[in-house]
C-alpha positions in Angstrom: -52.7 -37.7 -32.3 -51.8 -35.2 -35.1 -50.1 -37.9 -37.2 -53.1 -40.2 -36.7 -55.5 -37.4 -37.8 -53.6 -36.5 -41.0 -52.3 -39.9 -42.0 -54.4 -42.5 -40.3 -51.5 -44.2 -38.6 -50.9 -44.5 -34.9 -47.5 -46.0 -35.1 -44.9 -43.7 -33.5 -42.0 -45.2 -35.5 -43.6 -44.0 -38.8 -44.3 -40.4 -38.3 -44.8 -38.5 -41.5 -46.5 -35.3 -40.6 -44.0 -32.4 -40.0 -45.8 -31.2 -36.8 -45.7 -34.6 -35.3 -42.0 -35.0 -36.0 -41.3 -31.5 -34.5 -43.3 -32.3 -31.3 -41.6 -35.7 -30.9 -38.1 -34.2 -31.3 -38.9 -31.4 -28.8 -40.4 -33.9 -26.3 -37.4 -36.3 -26.4 -35.0 -33.3 -26.1 -36.9 -32.1 -23.1 -36.7 -35.5 -21.4 -33.0 -35.9 -22.2 -32.2 -32.4 -20.8 -30.8 -31.0 -24.0 -30.4 -27.2 -24.4 -32.7 -25.1 -23.9 -34.5 -27.7 -21.7 -31.4 -28.3 -19.5 -32.0 -25.9 -16.6 -33.5 -28.4 -14.3 -30.8 -31.0 -14.5 -27.8 -29.4 -12.7 -30.0 -28.1 -9.8 -31.6 -31.5 -9.3 -28.2 -33.3 -9.5 -26.8 -30.9 -6.8 -29.7 -31.4 -4.5 -30.0 -35.2 -4.5 -28.0 -37.9 -2.9 -25.2 -39.6 -4.8 -27.2 -42.7 -5.6 -30.2 -40.7 -7.0 -27.8 -38.5 -8.9 -26.2 -41.6 -10.5 -29.7 -42.9 -11.4 -30.7 -39.6 -12.9 -27.5 -39.3 -15.0 -27.6 -42.9 -16.3 -30.7 -45.0 -15.9 -33.2 -42.2 -16.4 -31.7 -41.5 -19.8 -32.2 -45.0 -21.1 -35.9 -44.7 -22.1 -35.5 -41.4 -24.0 -32.3 -42.7 -25.8 -34.2 -45.9 -26.7 -37.1 -43.8 -28.0 -34.7 -41.6 -29.9 -33.2 -44.7 -31.4 -36.5 -46.2 -32.4 -37.8 -43.0 -34.0 -34.6 -41.7 -35.5 -35.8 -41.7 -39.1 -38.9 -39.7 -38.1 -37.1 -36.9 -36.1 -36.7 -33.4 -37.4 -33.0 -33.4 -38.3 -32.6 -29.6 -38.4 -34.0 -29.1 -34.9 -32.2 -32.0 -33.5 -28.9 -30.9 -34.9 -29.4 -27.4 -33.6 -30.3 -28.6 -30.1 -27.4 -31.0 -29.9 -24.8 -28.5 -31.1 -26.0 -26.0 -28.5 -26.0 -28.8 -25.8 -22.4 -29.7 -26.5 -21.3 -26.0 -26.4 -23.4 -24.9 -23.4 -22.6 -28.1 -21.4 -18.9 -27.5 -22.0 -18.9 -23.8 -21.3 -21.0 -23.9 -18.3 -19.2 -26.8 -16.8 -15.9 -24.8 -16.9 -17.3 -22.3 -14.5 -18.5 -24.7 -11.8 -16.8 -25.6 -8.5 -19.2 -28.3 -7.3 -18.6 -31.8 -8.5 -22.2 -32.8 -9.1 -22.9 -29.7 -11.2 -19.8 -30.5 -13.2 -21.1 -34.0 -13.7 -24.5 -32.6 -14.8 -23.0 -30.3 -17.4 -20.8 -33.1 -18.6 -23.9 -35.2 -19.0 -25.6 -32.5 -21.0 -22.6 -32.3 -23.3 -22.3 -36.1 -23.7 -26.0 -36.4 -24.4 -25.6 -33.8 -27.1 -22.9 -35.8 -28.8 -25.1 -39.0 -28.6 -28.1 -37.2 -30.1 -26.2 -35.7 -33.0 -24.6 -39.0 -34.0 -28.1 -40.7 -34.1 -28.9 -39.0 -37.4 -25.9 -40.7 -39.0 -25.4 -44.0 -37.2 -28.0 -45.1 -34.6 -26.0 -48.2 -33.6 -23.0 -46.0 -32.7 -25.2 -43.9 -30.5 -26.3 -47.0 -28.5 -22.6 -48.1 -28.2 -21.8 -44.6 -27.0 -24.6 -44.6 -24.4 -23.6 -48.0 -23.1 -20.0 -46.8 -22.6 -21.2 -43.6 -21.0 -23.4 -45.5 -18.6 -20.5 -47.9 -17.6 -18.0 -45.0 -17.1 -20.5 -42.9 -15.1 -21.4 -45.8 -12.9 -17.7 -46.8 -12.3 
């Protein structure tokens, strides 16, 4: 709405206003479960069945990764880089301290999504390849 008000364009792939780019980057990061929006993911993974956990860690990440891919030129690169570096670090460090398999998988997922999101600034096609491989390996 903010982008439409200031620029007259409703197209989400052509965001030009800095506030719109910041809000979109934050919203996608929240949906992906990147740091600092990651607190819900390990607890939900621990409390669900194995099939639901599999869907949460793979299929539910497909729409935000697709949106991230489509809007990658419009995203705020400084915020995205900061969130992804923190996600990789926090996902790795917090995963080391866990004894439950599903929480280890959740923190591993947070770390992997951090790697995927940081690569999208440089090579969006490589991020999609990484996501497809991640989905196949998690489902196997």
